C-alpha positions as CSV (number, residue, x, y, z in Angstrom):
1,M,8.8,4.0,5.5
2,M,11.0,5.7,8.1
3,F,12.4,2.4,9.4
4,A,13.0,1.1,5.8
5,T,14.9,4.3,5.0
6,L,17.0,3.9,8.2
7,A,17.7,0.2,7.4
8,T,18.7,1.1,3.8
9,G,21.1,3.8,5.2
10,L,22.6,1.2,7.5
11,C,23.4,-1.0,4.5
12,F,25.7,1.8,3.2
13,V,27.5,1.9,6.5
14,S,27.8,-1.9,7.1
15,W,26.2,-4.5,5.0
16,R,26.0,-6.9,7.9
17,V,24.2,-4.5,10.2
18,G,22.0,-3.3,7.2
19,L,21.0,-6.9,6.5
20,V,19.9,-7.5,10.1
21,A,18.0,-4.2,10.0
22,M,16.4,-5.2,6.6
23,L,15.2,-8.4,8.2
24,Y,14.1,-6.7,11.4
25,V,11.9,-4.0,9.7
26,P,9.4,-6.3,8.0
27,L,9.3,-8.9,10.7
28,V,9.2,-6.8,13.9
29,I,7.8,-3.5,12.6
30,C,5.7,-4.1,9.6
31,F,4.1,-7.5,10.2
32,P,2.5,-6.6,13.6
33,R,1.0,-3.5,12.0
34,I,-0.7,-5.6,9.4
35,Y,-1.7,-8.3,11.9
36,L,-3.2,-5.8,14.3
37,G,-5.1,-4.2,11.4
38,L,-3.4,-0.8,11.7
39,H,-2.3,-0.9,8.0
40,Y,-3.2,-2.8,4.9
41,P,-0.5,-5.0,3.4
42,R,-0.3,-2.9,0.3
43,D,0.2,0.3,2.4
44,V,3.1,-1.4,4.3
45,L,4.6,-2.7,1.0
46,A,4.4,0.8,-0.5
47,G,6.0,2.3,2.6
48,L,8.8,-0.3,2.5
49,L,9.5,0.3,-1.2
50,L,9.4,4.1,-0.9
51,G,11.7,4.0,2.2
52,V,14.2,1.8,0.4
53,L,14.1,4.1,-2.6
54,C,14.6,7.3,-0.4
55,G,17.4,5.6,1.5
56,Y,19.1,4.6,-1.7
57,L,18.8,8.0,-3.4
58,C,19.9,9.9,-0.4
59,N,23.1,7.8,-0.3
60,Q,24.1,8.6,-3.9
61,A,26.4,11.5,-4.5
62,A,23.7,13.7,-6.2
63,G,21.2,12.9,-3.5
64,R,23.7,13.7,-0.7
65,H,24.4,17.0,-2.4
66,W,20.7,17.8,-2.9
67,V,19.8,17.0,0.7
68,A,23.0,18.1,2.5
69,R,23.7,21.4,0.8
70,P,20.6,23.4,2.0
71,V,20.9,21.9,5.5
72,L,24.6,22.8,5.8
73,L,23.9,26.3,4.5
74,W,21.1,26.6,7.2
75,E,23.6,25.5,9.9
76,A,26.2,28.0,8.8
77,R,23.8,31.0,8.6
78,W,21.5,30.3,11.6
79,P,23.2,27.8,14.0
80,A,20.7,28.4,16.9
81,A,17.7,27.7,14.6
82,Y,19.4,24.8,13.0
83,Y,20.2,23.0,16.3
84,T,16.7,23.7,17.7
85,G,15.1,22.5,14.5
86,L,17.2,19.3,14.4
87,F,16.5,18.6,18.1
88,L,12.7,18.9,17.4
89,L,13.0,16.7,14.3
90,T,14.9,14.0,16.1
91,Y,12.5,14.1,19.0
92,E,9.6,13.6,16.6
93,F,11.4,10.7,14.9
94,A,11.9,9.1,18.4
95,T,8.3,9.5,19.3
96,L,7.1,8.5,15.8
97,F,5.6,11.9,15.2
98,V,2.9,11.6,17.8
99,S,2.9,15.3,18.6
100,A,2.7,16.3,14.9
101,R,0.0,13.8,14.2
102,G,-2.0,15.1,17.2
103,V,-1.7,18.7,15.9
104,A,-2.7,17.6,12.4
105,Q,-5.7,15.6,13.7
106,G,-6.8,18.6,15.9
107,T,-6.6,20.9,12.9
108,V,-8.7,18.6,10.8
109,H,-11.3,18.4,13.5
110,L,-11.4,22.1,13.9
111,L,-11.7,22.7,10.1
112,E,-14.5,20.1,10.0
113,R,-16.4,21.9,12.8
114,L,-15.9,25.3,11.1
115,A,-17.1,23.9,7.8
116,G,-20.1,22.2,9.5
117,V,-19.2,18.7,8.2
118,R,-20.1,16.9,11.4
């Protein structure tokens, strides 16, 4: 979903680069995930469709206003927290949210142990 959203955003910047990205995402990112059994084809297709939809809506005037306004207000009021938060967010994007997934998985295991599920 993330890569489909990024590719859609690139289409709004340059249709040639966006087209290359739109071909790259299914062939290089999605197909190997299906081939290796990491995802079902319907999951990948749903992620692609949701990603394209999010990318399209965020590039419309109303979507930009809805997304950008709170972020820009945050930046104006608390610049230190804004830049720290954006750094952490871009780091998580770059590492494909490995840290966040690890924390979530650990939390689930802890809750399962506390509940006596396992």
